[in-house]
C-alpha positions in Angstrom: 29.4 -9.2 13.1 32.0 -9.6 10.9 31.5 -10.8 7.4 33.6 -12.5 5.0 34.0 -12.1 0.6 32.8 -14.1 -1.0 35.1 -16.3 -3.8 34.5 -13.2 -6.3 35.5 -10.8 -3.4 31.7 -9.2 -2.9 30.8 -9.2 0.5 28.5 -11.7 1.6 26.2 -9.1 3.6 22.7 -8.1 3.1 22.9 -5.2 0.7 20.9 -1.4 1.2 18.1 -2.4 -1.5 18.0 -5.5 0.0 17.3 -4.1 3.0 15.0 -1.7 1.9 13.1 -4.4 -0.3 12.3 -6.2 3.0 11.6 -3.1 5.0 8.4 -2.5 2.1 7.7 -6.1 2.0 7.0 -5.7 5.3 4.7 -2.8 5.2 3.2 -3.7 2.2 2.1 -6.8 3.5 -0.5 -4.9 6.6 -2.6 -3.5 3.9 -2.6 -6.9 1.6 -4.1 -8.3 6.0 -6.3 -5.0 6.0 -8.3 -6.1 2.7 -10.0 -9.1 4.3 -10.6 -7.6 7.2 -12.3 -4.8 5.8 -14.3 -6.9 3.2 -15.8 -8.1 6.7 -16.5 -5.1 8.3 -19.6 -3.6 7.3 -21.0 -0.3 7.7 -24.0 2.4 7.1 -21.7 3.9 4.4 -20.5 0.8 2.8 -16.8 2.5 3.3 -15.3 -0.5 4.3 -16.5 -2.3 1.3 -15.7 -0.2 -1.4 -12.3 0.0 -0.2 -11.9 -3.5 0.2 -13.3 -3.5 -3.6 -10.3 -1.3 -4.8 -8.0 -2.5 -7.6 -4.4 -3.1 -5.7 -2.5 0.1 -6.3 -5.6 2.1 -5.1 -6.4 0.4 -2.3 -2.3 0.4 -1.0 -2.2 4.0 -1.6 -5.7 4.5 0.9 -4.9 2.3 2.9 -1.1 3.5 3.7 -2.4 7.6 3.1 -5.7 7.3 4.9 -5.3 4.9 7.7 -2.2 4.7 8.6 -1.3 8.3 8.4 1.5 8.6 6.0 2.2 10.8 3.7 1.9 10.8 -0.3 5.8 11.1 -0.3 6.3 8.3 1.7 3.6 6.2 0.5 6.2 6.5 -2.7 8.7 5.4 -1.4 6.8 2.5 0.4 5.2 1.0 -3.3 8.5 2.0 -5.7 6.0 4.5 -7.4 6.2 9.0 -7.9 4.4 10.8 -5.5 2.6 11.5 -8.6 1.3 8.2 -9.1 0.2 7.7 -5.5 -2.1 11.0 -6.0 -3.3 9.1 -9.3 -4.0 6.5 -7.4 -5.8 8.5 -4.5 -8.1 9.7 -7.0 -9.0 7.3 -9.2 -10.0 5.5 -5.1 -11.8 8.7 -4.4 -13.6 8.8 -7.6 -15.0 5.4 -7.6 -16.0 5.4 -4.5 -18.0 8.7 -5.7 -19.9 6.4 -8.1 -20.6 3.6 -6.0 -21.9 5.2 -3.6 -23.8 7.6 -6.1 -25.4 4.3 -8.0 -26.1 2.7 -4.2 -29.6 1.7 -3.3 -31.0 4.1 -0.2 
């Protein structure tokens, strides 16, 4: 593949940042699609409903980490946040689930 320079001399090839962003966008689309599937699913524990009700950042972390099995460092790279923020989202999501199941009628 031949890539010609533009008038100002820059290459017309996609930059590494553009390619990385495209990969991140594709991976981020997976949790979005899963949100509707989880909301439609029901379980005795209410886990699917609880996960689907999480804020976007927490939901993405839970899906990428627990469902897809990515380590925190990989989740951080995909989401463009620090590993510490991933751990915070994960902790907040678990707290929200505990609160929700504690107050749920038996």
